[in-house]
C-alpha positions in Angstrom: 0.1 -0.1 0.0 2.8 1.9 1.3 4.7 1.6 -2.3 1.6 3.1 -4.2 0.9 5.5 -2.6 4.6 6.6 -2.8 4.3 6.0 -6.9 0.8 7.9 -7.2 2.5 10.8 -5.6 5.9 10.7 -7.5 3.4 10.6 -10.8 1.1 13.8 -9.9 4.3 15.8 -9.2 5.8 15.1 -12.7 2.1 15.7 -13.8 2.4 19.1 -12.8 5.7 21.2 -13.4 5.8 24.6 -13.1 9.1 26.5 -14.8 10.2 29.5 -12.3 10.1 32.7 -13.7 13.8 33.6 -12.2 16.6 31.5 -11.4 16.9 29.9 -8.1 19.9 31.4 -7.4 17.8 34.6 -7.7 15.7 33.4 -5.0 18.4 32.4 -2.9 19.8 36.0 -3.3 16.5 38.0 -2.5 15.9 35.7 0.9 19.7 36.3 1.7 19.6 39.9 1.3 16.0 40.6 3.2 18.0 38.2 6.1 20.7 40.4 6.3 18.4 43.2 5.9 16.7 42.0 9.3 20.3 41.3 11.2 21.2 45.2 10.5 18.1 46.4 12.1 18.4 43.8 14.9 22.3 45.2 15.5 21.1 48.6 14.9 18.7 48.5 18.4 21.5 46.3 20.0 22.5 49.6 21.9 19.6 51.6 23.2 19.8 50.5 26.4 23.5 52.2 27.2 22.0 55.9 25.8 21.3 57.1 29.4 22.3 56.5 32.6 20.2 54.8 34.5 18.1 55.7 37.6 17.4 54.3 41.1 13.5 53.4 41.1 11.6 55.5 43.2 9.4 53.6 46.0 6.4 54.6 46.6 5.1 53.1 50.0 1.4 54.3 48.8 1.8 51.7 46.0 -0.9 49.0 46.3 0.8 46.2 45.2 4.8 47.2 45.9 7.2 45.0 44.4 9.4 43.4 46.6 11.7 41.9 44.0 14.3 44.4 45.2 15.7 42.7 48.5 16.1 45.7 50.2 18.7 46.9 47.6 16.9 50.3 45.5 17.4 53.5 47.0 14.6 54.9 49.5 13.8 58.1 49.9 
């Protein structure tokens, strides 16, 4: 049964052959250029966090849900 199914798939694939409008190398080059552009965009944002100096977070005692994750290291006014 599996051999018959494989033969039917190969026969169907041979019947519907479509020529590409461009060379496969053109498709590869376009995809490579797109990924290269995405990489350059990603790298351009890599240093955004270092533009400004970090300021300590203001601790508001009246906040309804205080952040308990600072372990007492935040600067309290």
